[in-house]
C-alpha positions as CSV (number, residue, x, y, z in Angstrom):
1,M,-41.3,-43.9,18.4
2,S,-39.1,-41.3,16.7
3,T,-38.5,-39.5,20.0
4,K,-37.3,-42.8,21.6
5,L,-35.1,-43.6,18.6
6,S,-33.6,-40.0,18.5
7,A,-32.7,-40.3,22.1
8,L,-30.3,-43.1,21.2
9,S,-26.7,-42.5,20.0
10,N,-25.9,-42.8,16.3
11,L,-24.2,-46.1,16.9
12,Q,-27.1,-47.5,18.7
13,Q,-29.5,-46.4,16.0
14,R,-27.3,-48.0,13.3
15,L,-27.1,-51.2,15.3
16,I,-30.9,-51.5,15.7
17,V,-31.5,-50.8,12.0
18,G,-28.7,-53.2,11.0
19,V,-30.1,-56.1,13.1
20,L,-33.7,-55.5,11.9
21,G,-32.5,-55.2,8.3
22,A,-30.4,-58.4,8.6
23,A,-33.4,-60.2,10.1
24,L,-35.6,-59.0,7.2
25,F,-33.2,-60.1,4.6
26,I,-32.4,-63.5,6.1
27,G,-36.1,-64.2,6.7
28,G,-36.9,-63.1,3.1
29,I,-34.2,-65.3,1.7
30,L,-35.3,-68.3,3.7
31,F,-39.0,-67.8,3.1
32,S,-39.1,-68.2,-0.7
33,E,-37.3,-67.4,-3.9
34,W,-39.8,-64.7,-4.7
35,T,-39.2,-62.8,-1.5
36,F,-35.5,-63.1,-2.3
37,F,-36.2,-61.7,-5.8
38,I,-38.3,-58.7,-4.4
39,L,-35.7,-57.9,-1.7
40,F,-32.7,-57.9,-4.0
41,L,-34.5,-56.2,-6.9
42,G,-35.3,-53.4,-4.5
43,L,-31.7,-53.4,-3.3
44,T,-30.5,-53.3,-6.9
45,V,-32.7,-50.3,-7.8
46,L,-31.8,-48.4,-4.6
47,G,-28.1,-49.1,-5.1
48,T,-28.2,-48.0,-8.7
49,L,-30.0,-44.8,-7.8
50,E,-27.4,-44.1,-5.0
51,F,-24.6,-44.7,-7.5
52,Y,-26.1,-42.2,-9.9
53,R,-26.6,-39.7,-7.1
54,L,-22.9,-40.0,-6.1
55,A,-21.9,-39.7,-9.8
56,G,-24.0,-36.6,-10.1
57,T,-22.1,-34.9,-7.2
58,A,-18.9,-35.5,-9.2
59,G,-20.4,-33.7,-12.2
60,I,-21.2,-36.8,-14.3
61,K,-24.4,-36.5,-16.1
62,A,-25.9,-40.0,-16.5
63,N,-29.3,-41.2,-17.7
64,K,-30.7,-42.4,-14.4
65,V,-33.9,-43.8,-15.8
66,Y,-32.3,-46.0,-18.5
67,G,-29.5,-47.1,-16.2
68,T,-31.8,-48.1,-13.4
69,L,-34.1,-49.9,-15.8
70,L,-31.2,-51.7,-17.4
71,A,-29.8,-52.8,-14.0
72,A,-33.3,-54.0,-12.9
73,G,-33.7,-55.8,-16.3
74,I,-30.4,-57.6,-16.0
75,F,-31.2,-58.7,-12.5
76,I,-34.7,-60.0,-13.6
77,A,-33.2,-61.8,-16.6
78,V,-30.5,-63.5,-14.6
79,F,-33.0,-64.5,-11.8
80,L,-35.5,-65.9,-14.3
81,I,-32.8,-67.8,-16.3
82,E,-31.4,-69.3,-13.1
83,K,-34.8,-70.2,-11.8
84,A,-35.6,-72.1,-15.0
85,D,-32.6,-74.4,-14.5
């Protein structure tokens, strides 16, 4: 599979991954609120880690563990509060 994918151009690879990712997220959102929760919690954690990686390249020393746990905790709290309504 990787040899077939590497034979494609960068744009074609990005389009394939984008379409599959969009289908995954739309399906997860429509399937149930818990799949929405899992998908976006993962996206929150990955986005936070990417932010700290980029901040590290600028020489900023941040506490990645506490920041990522705080971001995940805020997402979980908001989700559970809104789910209770």
